[in-house]
N, C-alpha and C positions, 0 to 999 in steps of 0.2 A: 873071738868078739871080745871088746875092751870093756872092762867093768865101769860101771858109773863111777864118778869121783864122789866120795863121801861128803857130805855137808861138813864145813869146818865148825869147831866148837863155837865160834861167834854166832852164826847163822843157826844153829840148833837151839842155842839160848833164846834168840830173838824170835825164832819160830814157836819155842815153846811160849813164850809171851802172846803171840799172835792166837795160838790155837786155844790158850786161856780166854782170850777175848770172843773167839768163835763160840767157845762153850758157854762162859757166865755171863756175856753180855748177849751175844747173837742168838744162842738158844734159850738159856734161862730167863733172860730180860726181855728181849725184843721178839720172841715168837709169839708173845701174847699181842702185839700190836696187829699182826695180819690175821691172827685167830679170832680177835675180839668179835668182828662182825659175824664170822661164823659161828661163835658160841652164842651171840645174840640171835640169830637165826634159829639156832637148834635147841636152846635152853630158854628158860625164863630170864636170863640175865638182861638188865635194862641198862640205859645210859648212865643213871645216877650210880648203880652198883658196880659198873664197869670202871667208872671214875675212882670210886672208893679203893676197888682192887688196885688201881695204878698207884693211888696215894700210898697204900700199904707197902707196894714195892719200893717206892722211894724212901719210905721210912726205915725200912730194911736197910737199903743202900747207906743211909745216915748213919744207922748204927754201925754198919760195917766200917764206915770211913773213921768215925770216932774211935772204935777199937783199934783199927790199924794205925791211927795216929797216936794212940797212948802207948803202943808196945814199942820199947827199945831195942829188945834183943833180936838180932837179925835171925837167929835160929828159930826163935819162937814166931817171927813173922813168916818164915818157910813153913812151919807146921801148919799156922793159920790159913795160908795159901793153898795148902793141899786139901785142908779141910774145907776150903770155899768151893774147890772143885768137886768134891763129892756133895756138898750141898747143892752144888747147880744141877747135878744129876738126880738127886733125890726130889728136888722141888719140881723139876720137869715131870718126873715120873708121877708125882703126887696129883698134879693136875688132873691127870687122866683117871684117878681112881674112882671119883664120883662127881655128879653136878650138886656139890654141897658150897654155898657161898662161904661158910666158916673155913671148910677145908682149903678152898682155893685163896682165902684171905692169909691163911697161914702159909701157904705155899707161895704165894707173891711175895710175902714179907721175907721168906727164907731165900728165895730168888734174889730178892733186892741185896741182902747181906751177902750173897755169894758174887755178886757183879762187883763189888768193892775188891775181891780178891784179884780179880784181872785188872782193874783200873789202877788201884793204888798199890796193892801188896806186890804183884808182878812187877810193875814199873820199878818198885824200889828195889826189888831182888835183881832184876835184870842190871839196872844202872850199878848196884854193888858187885856184880860179877864183872861187868865191863871195866870199872875202875881197878878191881883187884887184877885184871889181866892187862891193865894199861890198853885198853881198848878207847875208840872213840865213844862217848856217852850219848848215843843217839838213839831215839825209841820210835822213829818213824815207822818202821815195819811194826812194832808192837801194835801202835796204835792205829795202824791200817787194818788191824784186826777188828776194831769196832765197826768200821764202814763194811767190811767184808762179812761180818756177822750179821748186820741189818741185811746185806744182800742175800745171804744164806737163808735167812728166815723166811723172806719173802719168796724166794724161789721155791723152797721146800713147801710152804703152804699152796702155792700156785700148783705145783706137781700133785700135791695130795688131793686137790681140789679136783684136778683133772681125772684122778683115779676114784673119784665120788667117795672118799674115806669122810666119815663123820668127825666132829671136832675131838671126841674121846680117841678114836684111832690116830688121829693127827699128832695128838700129844704124846702117844707111845712111839709113833714115828720119830718124833724129836728125841725121845728117850734113848731109842737105839743110836741115833746120830751123837747125842751126848757121850755114850759110852765110847764111841769111836774117837772122839775129840779129846776126852780125858786122859787118853794114853800118851800121846807126845806132849801134852801140857804138864803131865806129871813126870815123864821121865826124861825129857830133854831139858829140863832146868835143874842143874846140879845143886845139891845141897851146899849153902854157903860156908865157905872157909873162914877162919877167924881173920880179923883184920890184919893186914900187913902193917908193921909199925911204920909210921911215917909216910904211909901212901897217900895221905890227903895233906901232907904239908905244904904242898904249894899252891892249895886251893886258895882263893879269897876268902877274906873275912866277912861275918855278916855286917850289912850296912842297913839297919832296920829302917823302915819307911817311916814318914811323919804321920801324925795322927789324922790329919786331913786326907792323906793318901789312903789310909786303911779304911775310914769311915766312909769315903764316896766309893771306893773299889768294893767294900762289902755290899753297899747298896746297888751298884751297878751289877754286881754278879748275881744278887738275888734277881734282879729284873731280867738277868740272861737266862737263869734258871727257870723262870715262869715261862719265858718264851719258848725255851728248849722242850719242854716237858709234853706241852699241848700237841705239837705235831708229832713228836715221838711216840704218842700214846693213842692219838686218836686219828692220824691221817688216812689210814686205811679205811676206816669207819666213815670218815668225812666223805672221801671219794665214792666209796660204795653206795652211798647215800643218794647221790646224784644220779637220776634216771639216765642221763646221756653218758656217764661215766662208769656205770655198772660193769663190773670185770676188770677196771684198770687200777684197783686199789693196791693189789700186792706188786704189780709192775711199777707203780709210782713209789712205793717203798723200796722196791730194789734200787730204783734211781736214786733215792735218797743215799743209800749204803754205797752205790757206785760212785757217787759225788763226795762222799765222807772219806772214802778209803786214803785219797792223796791229801787230805785237806791239811794235816798237821805240816807236811812238807811245803805246800803252797802258801800257808800263812807264815811261816818262817821266812820264806823269800820276801813276802810283803812286808814283814817288820823291818828287814834289811833297808827298805826303802823309806818307809814313814815311821819307824819306830813301833815299839810294842804297843803303846796306847793308840796310836794312829791305825795300826793294823787291828785293833779290837774294837775301835770305833767303826772302821769300815766294814768288818765282819758283821757287827749288830746292826748296821744300817741296811746291808742287804738281806740279813736275816728278818728284818721287819717286813721287807716286800715278800720274801718267801712265806712268811706266816700268813699275811692277810690276803694273797692272791685268790686263795680257794674260796673267800668270802666274797671277791669281788667278781668272779667268773667261773662258769661251770663248763667252760672249754678245756679240752683234752690238753691243748698247747700251754694254756695257763697253768694248769695242775702240774705238768712236767717241769715247767719253767720254776713253779714253786719248790718242786722237790729237788731240784739242782742247787738253788739258791739256798734252801734249809739245810741241805746235807752237806753243802761246801762250806758252811759257816760254823755250825754249832760246836762241832769238835776242835775246829780252829780257835773258838772262844776258850775252851778249856784248856787248851795246850798252851796258848799265849799267856794265861794267868799262872799256869804251871811253870813257865818259862821265867816269868818275872819273880815268882816265889823262890826259883833257884838262883836267880841274880842277888836277890836281896838276902838270902840265908843259904849261902852255899854248901854249909855244912849240914843242914837239916832244913830243906824246903817245907818239910811237913809242919814246921812250926807256924807258917802263914797259911798253908793249905788246909789245915785244920778249921781255921776260921773261915775260910772262903768256903769250905764245903758246908759247913753249917749253913750259911746265907743261901747257896745254890740250892742245897737239899731242903730247907724250909721252904722254898718257892716250889719246889718239886712234889710236896705233900699236899700244900694248899691248893695249886693251880689244877690238877686232874680232878680231885673231888669238887670243886666248885664248878669247872667246866662241865662235868658230866652231871650235875645238878641243873645246870643253865640250859644244857641241850634236852634234859628231860622235861624241863618245863616249857621249852620254846619249840622243840621237836627239831631243832637244827644246831649247829655249832657255830653259827656265824659271830654270836656275842662273845664266845669264847675266844675265838680267833681274834678278834678286833681287841679285846682286853689284853691276850698275849703281845699283839703286836705294840700296843701302846706302852706295856711295860718295857719291852726291849728298846723301843724309842727313848723311854725317859732314862734307861740305863746309858745308851749312848750320849745323850745330852750330858749326863753326870761325868762321864769320862771325858768328853770334850771342854767341860768347865775345869775338872781336874788337870788336864792337861795343861790349861792355860795358866794356873795360879799356884801348883805345887811343884817344888824342887824336886822331890823324889820322882814324880812322872817325867818330868823333862830329863832328870838324869838316865832314867831307863831308857827313854826314846834315843837318847845320844848313844849309849852303850849299844843299843840295837843296830844303829846306823854304821856304827865303828867296828862291829864284829868282822872278823876275818871270813871272808867269803869261801875260802877252799875248802 
């Protein structure tokens, strides 16, 4: 019998990134979303407290993003990446130890910090390895792990609910899964070698954006962050609260992940037709519809359409902004992404806490959904204005359309 062909080094590295997303984002971050209604049913956790726990998770992510952006040594980044893998495992296990708000708060903060390892550190380390080995700098497989992580979290909770496991046992189940995911995420990403002299010599020089571009992009990205976090945190709880939809929450969240998995590659193709700004405006416009649909209808069809529109757009927004940062600062995209992450992260801290308090006061999430949809719509309007008046935006759109399609 023929032996199976071993994975090429390129795919081992890309899959290391994918497994880091499954661990740090899928388990450590997004297991909380389908488990939130379970924890609310079986413990004293209310809407406002659930919102504060989500806000602390994003505060941790923001600290991780700022830490990642401040480190210049590639080897130190590798060490921090491996630390975030361990923290993802530890914070998942910590959620199962007791039903203490302050313990959960600390664990959500640590989990948020760990998710920056997959989103920012791993992507940088993978790009470094690809450049060192003269490979195409593509991260579609890596970022597909975020959508697959959402899918994994939703299906795992659905399975454990069918086994009648309580909230605490479910967190222990995720801890076991985290151990399994940590192994390839750690082992398949090689330690970085010293940079090859002259390896980046052929890269484009930085072309800093105009002040108008940065101001409006920061405002628009804040709006995108506000819209993203509401559905990411509360979508399962929103669906489960509707009597006609009870039991469909985890399947809805799974559909979000399924739609998100190919989103980066899809929106890269859209950008070739309409430019980076054009694609970003289109993604945000579709996301508005996806966010507000659950406030307009309690039909299963409406909720499933909402899941597809939301899942297929939120990651596209992040990847398009990351791509623009790379075009403007080819040698160090983190220079722009650090500021963008501050805007995106600030919204993610404010939004879930405010939405949780509004839901606790009103008994439903409709106000929070309309507010989130309004923010994203405002962001799309700002980008449309930017596209019409700013030369940096127009140049980026032209570059996207002129990019080789091979």
